DRENTORKOL-3810 file (N, C-alpha, C; in nm, 4 decimals):
REM DRENTORKOL-3810
@n.u->-0.3123; n.v->8.1222; n.w->-9.0686; ca.u->-0.3642; ca.v->8.2125; ca.w->-9.1559; c.u->-0.5019; c.v->8.2669; c.w->-9.0602
@n.u->-0.4942; n.v->8.3984; n.w->-9.0864; ca.u->-0.6424; ca.v->8.4429; ca.w->-9.0155; c.u->-0.6727; c.v->8.5686; c.w->-9.1038
@n.u->-0.8147; n.v->8.5630; n.w->-9.1580; ca.u->-0.8595; ca.v->8.6654; ca.w->-9.2760; c.u->-0.9870; c.v->8.7056; c.w->-9.2129
@n.u->-0.9911; n.v->8.8564; n.w->-9.2200; ca.u->-1.1202; ca.v->8.9102; ca.w->-9.2076; c.u->-1.2128; c.v->8.9081; c.w->-9.2927
@n.u->-1.3318; n.v->8.8434; n.w->-9.2869; ca.u->-1.4142; ca.v->8.8492; ca.w->-9.4084; c.u->-1.5145; c.v->8.9815; c.w->-9.4125
@n.u->-1.5475; n.v->9.0227; n.w->-9.3069; ca.u->-1.6470; ca.v->9.1414; ca.w->-9.3104; c.u->-1.6802; c.v->9.1865; c.w->-9.1639
@n.u->-1.7392; n.v->9.2980; n.w->-9.1737; ca.u->-1.7865; ca.v->9.3634; ca.w->-9.0420; c.u->-1.9435; c.v->9.4172; c.w->-9.0791
@n.u->-2.0082; n.v->9.3968; n.w->-8.9613; ca.u->-2.1365; ca.v->9.4439; ca.w->-8.9727; c.u->-2.1728; c.v->9.5330; c.w->-8.8251
@n.u->-2.2756; n.v->9.6391; n.w->-8.8422; ca.u->-2.3029; ca.v->9.7003; ca.w->-8.7023; c.u->-2.4665; c.v->9.6742; c.w->-8.7125
@n.u->-2.4873; n.v->9.6085; n.w->-8.5880; ca.u->-2.6191; ca.v->9.5705; ca.w->-8.5678; c.u->-2.6558; c.v->9.6043; c.w->-8.4244
@n.u->-2.7718; n.v->9.6994; n.w->-8.3856; ca.u->-2.8137; ca.v->9.7087; ca.w->-8.2667; c.u->-2.7196; c.v->9.7728; c.w->-8.1563
@n.u->-2.6246; n.v->9.8459; n.w->-8.2079; ca.u->-2.4954; ca.v->9.8935; ca.w->-8.1374; c.u->-2.4123; c.v->9.8070; c.w->-8.1200
@n.u->-2.3930; n.v->9.6876; n.w->-8.1852; ca.u->-2.2998; ca.v->9.6065; ca.w->-8.1520; c.u->-2.2210; c.v->9.5821; c.w->-8.2833
@n.u->-2.0568; n.v->9.5925; n.w->-8.2669; ca.u->-1.9807; ca.v->9.5651; ca.w->-8.3992; c.u->-1.9437; c.v->9.4356; c.w->-8.3869
@n.u->-1.9766; n.v->9.3632; n.w->-8.5007; ca.u->-1.9589; ca.v->9.2138; ca.w->-8.5157; c.u->-1.8338; c.v->9.2134; c.w->-8.6492
@n.u->-1.7519; n.v->9.1221; n.w->-8.5991; ca.u->-1.6291; ca.v->9.0951; ca.w->-8.7031; c.u->-1.6275; c.v->8.9452; c.w->-8.7261
@n.u->-1.6196; n.v->8.9157; n.w->-8.8519; ca.u->-1.6204; ca.v->8.7499; ca.w->-8.8860; c.u->-1.4978; c.v->8.7081; c.w->-8.9483
@n.u->-1.4158; n.v->8.6308; n.w->-8.9138; ca.u->-1.2922; ca.v->8.6023; ca.w->-8.9657; c.u->-1.2955; c.v->8.4625; c.w->-9.0048
@n.u->-1.2070; n.v->8.4033; n.w->-9.0978; ca.u->-1.1705; ca.v->8.2652; ca.w->-9.1303; c.u->-1.0394; c.v->8.2326; c.w->-9.0741
@n.u->-1.0097; n.v->8.1041; n.w->-9.0262; ca.u->-0.8770; ca.v->8.1164; ca.w->-8.9605; c.u->-0.8355; c.v->7.9386; c.w->-8.9652
@n.u->-0.7013; n.v->7.9306; n.w->-8.9570; ca.u->-0.6717; ca.v->7.7918; ca.w->-8.9723; c.u->-0.5678; c.v->7.7677; c.w->-9.0885
@n.u->-0.5454; n.v->7.6338; n.w->-9.1402; ca.u->-0.4527; ca.v->7.5575; ca.w->-9.2213; c.u->-0.5421; c.v->7.4380; c.w->-9.2851
@n.u->-0.4504; n.v->7.3969; n.w->-9.3927; ca.u->-0.5072; ca.v->7.2721; ca.w->-9.4658; c.u->-0.4691; c.v->7.1627; c.w->-9.3643
@n.u->-0.3737; n.v->7.1578; n.w->-9.2973; ca.u->-0.3609; ca.v->7.0414; ca.w->-9.1942; c.u->-0.4460; c.v->7.0405; c.w->-9.0851
@n.u->-0.4878; n.v->7.1538; n.w->-9.0164; ca.u->-0.5878; ca.v->7.1392; ca.w->-8.9054; c.u->-0.7052; c.v->7.1619; c.w->-8.9381
@n.u->-0.7442; n.v->7.2327; n.w->-9.0505; ca.u->-0.8826; ca.v->7.2701; ca.w->-9.0910; c.u->-0.9033; c.v->7.4097; c.w->-9.0614
@n.u->-1.0017; n.v->7.4573; n.w->-9.1514; ca.u->-1.0366; ca.v->7.6152; ca.w->-9.1192; c.u->-1.1848; c.v->7.6247; c.w->-9.0727
@n.u->-1.1724; n.v->7.7286; n.w->-8.9858; ca.u->-1.2825; ca.v->7.7671; ca.w->-8.8915; c.u->-1.3219; c.v->7.9011; c.w->-8.9043
@n.u->-1.4318; n.v->7.9387; n.w->-8.8432; ca.u->-1.4849; ca.v->8.0594; ca.w->-8.8496; c.u->-1.4912; c.v->8.1318; c.w->-8.7112
@n.u->-1.4659; n.v->8.2588; n.w->-8.6883; ca.u->-1.4541; ca.v->8.3176; ca.w->-8.5716; c.u->-1.5504; c.v->8.4321; c.w->-8.5651
@n.u->-1.6381; n.v->8.4633; n.w->-8.4751; ca.u->-1.7232; ca.v->8.5814; ca.w->-8.4729; c.u->-1.6796; c.v->8.6487; c.w->-8.3424
@n.u->-1.6731; n.v->8.7732; n.w->-8.3634; ca.u->-1.6205; ca.v->8.8654; ca.w->-8.2485; c.u->-1.7308; c.v->8.9773; c.w->-8.2217
@n.u->-1.7778; n.v->9.0081; n.w->-8.1212; ca.u->-1.8808; ca.v->9.1273; ca.w->-8.0964; c.u->-1.7916; c.v->9.2114; c.w->-8.0013
@n.u->-1.7816; n.v->9.3231; n.w->-8.0568; ca.u->-1.7097; ca.v->9.4541; ca.w->-7.9846; c.u->-1.6134; c.v->9.4089; c.w->-7.8929
@n.u->-1.5241; n.v->9.3066; n.w->-7.9136; ca.u->-1.4070; ca.v->9.2628; ca.w->-7.8489; c.u->-1.4418; c.v->9.2147; c.w->-7.6955
@n.u->-1.5689; n.v->9.1859; n.w->-7.6728; ca.u->-1.6218; ca.v->9.1398; ca.w->-7.5569; c.u->-1.6792; c.v->8.9835; c.w->-7.5660
@n.u->-1.7358; n.v->8.9321; n.w->-7.6780; ca.u->-1.7907; ca.v->8.8017; ca.w->-7.6921; c.u->-1.7361; c.v->8.7317; c.w->-7.8167
@n.u->-1.6855; n.v->8.6132; n.w->-7.7974; ca.u->-1.6261; ca.v->8.5611; ca.w->-7.9028; c.u->-1.6794; c.v->8.4044; c.w->-7.9299
@n.u->-1.6728; n.v->8.3638; n.w->-8.0455; ca.u->-1.6901; ca.v->8.2193; ca.w->-8.0790; c.u->-1.6100; c.v->8.1776; c.w->-8.1891
@n.u->-1.5464; n.v->8.0426; n.w->-8.1922; ca.u->-1.4849; ca.v->7.9900; ca.w->-8.3056; c.u->-1.5153; c.v->7.8456; c.w->-8.3191
@n.u->-1.5021; n.v->7.7963; n.w->-8.4528; ca.u->-1.5327; ca.v->7.6562; ca.w->-8.4559; c.u->-1.4575; c.v->7.6129; c.w->-8.6064
@n.u->-1.3950; n.v->7.5139; n.w->-8.6181; ca.u->-1.3560; ca.v->7.4240; ca.w->-8.7336; c.u->-1.4842; c.v->7.4029; c.w->-8.8095
@n.u->-1.4698; n.v->7.4211; n.w->-8.9326; ca.u->-1.6010; ca.v->7.4206; ca.w->-9.0312; c.u->-1.5569; c.v->7.3183; c.w->-9.1411
@n.u->-1.4233; n.v->7.3164; n.w->-9.1896; ca.u->-1.3832; ca.v->7.2344; ca.w->-9.3202; c.u->-1.2358; c.v->7.2385; c.w->-9.3209
@n.u->-1.1787; n.v->7.1311; n.w->-9.3945; ca.u->-1.0402; ca.v->7.1329; ca.w->-9.4529; c.u->-1.0263; c.v->7.2013; c.w->-9.5777
@n.u->-1.1482; n.v->7.2536; n.w->-9.6160; ca.u->-1.1292; ca.v->7.3563; ca.w->-9.7603; c.u->-1.1372; c.v->7.4934; c.w->-9.7240
@n.u->-1.0403; n.v->7.5904; n.w->-9.7590; ca.u->-1.0440; ca.v->7.7346; ca.w->-9.7446; c.u->-1.1767; c.v->7.7782; c.w->-9.7927
@n.u->-1.2204; n.v->7.7430; n.w->-9.9263; ca.u->-1.3458; ca.v->7.8045; ca.w->-10.0035; c.u->-1.4478; c.v->7.7782; c.w->-9.9266
@n.u->-1.4740; n.v->7.6554; n.w->-9.8758; ca.u->-1.5846; ca.v->7.6269; ca.w->-9.8035; c.u->-1.5984; c.v->7.7119; c.w->-9.6490
@n.u->-1.4948; n.v->7.7235; n.w->-9.5792; ca.u->-1.4867; ca.v->7.8054; ca.w->-9.4625; c.u->-1.5249; c.v->7.9587; c.w->-9.5042
@n.u->-1.4694; n.v->8.0056; n.w->-9.6033; ca.u->-1.4737; ca.v->8.1502; ca.w->-9.6482; c.u->-1.6231; c.v->8.1519; c.w->-9.6767
@n.u->-1.7131; n.v->8.0634; n.w->-9.7590; ca.u->-1.8350; ca.v->8.0740; ca.w->-9.7866; c.u->-1.9344; c.v->8.0710; c.w->-9.6527
@n.u->-1.8944; n.v->7.9784; n.w->-9.5802; ca.u->-1.9781; ca.v->7.9598; ca.w->-9.4471; c.u->-1.9691; c.v->8.0923; c.w->-9.3713
@n.u->-1.8456; n.v->8.1564; n.w->-9.3397; ca.u->-1.8135; ca.v->8.2721; ca.w->-9.2834; c.u->-1.9081; c.v->8.4180; c.w->-9.3499
@n.u->-1.9066; n.v->8.4190; n.w->-9.4801; ca.u->-1.9734; ca.v->8.5018; ca.w->-9.5650; c.u->-2.1290; c.v->8.5019; c.w->-9.5241
@n.u->-2.1685; n.v->8.3700; n.w->-9.5366; ca.u->-2.3029; ca.v->8.3415; ca.w->-9.4876; c.u->-2.3341; c.v->8.3789; c.w->-9.3621
@n.u->-2.2682; n.v->8.3699; n.w->-9.2717; ca.u->-2.2889; ca.v->8.3925; ca.w->-9.1043; c.u->-2.2949; c.v->8.5853; c.w->-9.1347
@n.u->-2.2139; n.v->8.6178; n.w->-9.1861; ca.u->-2.2125; ca.v->8.7553; ca.w->-9.1859; c.u->-2.3543; c.v->8.8163; c.w->-9.2359
@n.u->-2.3930; n.v->8.7632; n.w->-9.3604; ca.u->-2.4910; ca.v->8.8137; ca.w->-9.4252; c.u->-2.6196; c.v->8.7915; c.w->-9.3482
@n.u->-2.6250; n.v->8.6806; n.w->-9.2539; ca.u->-2.7360; ca.v->8.6517; ca.w->-9.1667; c.u->-2.7143; c.v->8.7164; c.w->-9.0338
@n.u->-2.6007; n.v->8.8022; n.w->-9.0025; ca.u->-2.5877; ca.v->8.8657; ca.w->-8.8696; c.u->-2.5872; c.v->8.7776; c.w->-8.7581
@n.u->-2.5104; n.v->8.6484; n.w->-8.7861; ca.u->-2.5034; ca.v->8.5345; ca.w->-8.6824; c.u->-2.4136; c.v->8.6149; c.w->-8.5522
@n.u->-2.4641; n.v->8.6119; n.w->-8.4309; ca.u->-2.3934; ca.v->8.6269; ca.w->-8.3040; c.u->-2.3041; c.v->8.5126; c.w->-8.2700
@n.u->-2.1894; n.v->8.5568; n.w->-8.2056; ca.u->-2.0999; ca.v->8.4396; ca.w->-8.1423; c.u->-2.2005; c.v->8.3104; c.w->-8.0617
@n.u->-2.2764; n.v->8.3464; n.w->-7.9932; ca.u->-2.3452; ca.v->8.2480; ca.w->-7.9010; c.u->-2.4363; c.v->8.1593; c.w->-7.9910
@n.u->-2.4722; n.v->8.1980; n.w->-8.1243; ca.u->-2.5206; ca.v->8.1073; ca.w->-8.2102; c.u->-2.4371; c.v->8.0123; c.w->-8.3195
@n.u->-2.3155; n.v->8.0530; n.w->-8.3046; ca.u->-2.2312; ca.v->7.9712; ca.w->-8.3912; c.u->-2.2366; c.v->7.8479; c.w->-8.4054
@n.u->-2.2196; n.v->7.7740; n.w->-8.2738; ca.u->-2.2060; ca.v->7.6233; ca.w->-8.2616; c.u->-2.3564; c.v->7.5626; c.w->-8.3383
@n.u->-2.4610; n.v->7.6339; n.w->-8.3149; ca.u->-2.5925; ca.v->7.5634; ca.w->-8.3462; c.u->-2.6077; c.v->7.5766; c.w->-8.5147
@n.u->-2.5712; n.v->7.6805; n.w->-8.5595; ca.u->-2.5760; ca.v->7.7276; ca.w->-8.6950; c.u->-2.4661; c.v->7.6237; c.w->-8.7646
@n.u->-2.3589; n.v->7.5930; n.w->-8.7189; ca.u->-2.2704; ca.v->7.5140; ca.w->-8.7734; c.u->-2.3099; c.v->7.3622; c.w->-8.7829
@n.u->-2.3830; n.v->7.3347; n.w->-8.6595; ca.u->-2.4536; ca.v->7.1872; ca.w->-8.6671; c.u->-2.5660; c.v->7.1927; c.w->-8.7771
@n.u->-2.6317; n.v->7.2791; n.w->-8.7791; ca.u->-2.7322; ca.v->7.3037; ca.w->-8.8905; c.u->-2.6821; c.v->7.2771; c.w->-9.0223
@n.u->-2.5521; n.v->7.3543; n.w->-9.0808; ca.u->-2.4676; ca.v->7.3353; ca.w->-9.1737; c.u->-2.4588; c.v->7.1990; c.w->-9.2038
@n.u->-2.3920; n.v->7.1405; n.w->-9.0958; ca.u->-2.3467; ca.v->6.9938; ca.w->-9.1018; c.u->-2.4610; c.v->6.9150; c.w->-9.1334
@n.u->-2.5758; n.v->6.9133; n.w->-9.0634; ca.u->-2.6793; ca.v->6.8331; ca.w->-9.0830; c.u->-2.7476; c.v->6.8294; c.w->-9.2274
@n.u->-2.7628; n.v->6.9656; n.w->-9.2798; ca.u->-2.7944; ca.v->6.9844; ca.w->-9.4211; c.u->-2.6963; c.v->6.9024; c.w->-9.5220
@n.u->-2.5547; n.v->6.9221; n.w->-9.5132; ca.u->-2.4749; ca.v->6.8631; ca.w->-9.5934; c.u->-2.4897; c.v->6.7097; c.w->-9.5880
@n.u->-2.5192; n.v->6.6517; n.w->-9.4704; ca.u->-2.5129; ca.v->6.5088; ca.w->-9.4545; c.u->-2.6492; c.v->6.4547; c.w->-9.5153
@n.u->-2.7488; n.v->6.5435; n.w->-9.5143; ca.u->-2.8817; ca.v->6.4676; ca.w->-9.5620; c.u->-2.8856; c.v->6.4999; c.w->-9.7257
@n.u->-2.8108; n.v->6.5711; n.w->-9.7819; ca.u->-2.8300; ca.v->6.5707; ca.w->-9.9175; c.u->-2.7628; c.v->6.4398; c.w->-9.9843
END
């Protein structure tokens, strides 16, 4: 499964945010900038959680280069609760 969560235009860059995966492998988030730069990472085995993370990334205008750090921060916050 691969679903587009949304698009934004920022500083001349077109960013696309996707959720991908399955229950067996887990769901991840992928960010693509103008078909040149891309990053993806598994974030959860729950589709709803992955969709929520992707939407937060889109609202925050996260670029692919920052995806790994942001996901690590989400995981740290979840573990510290």
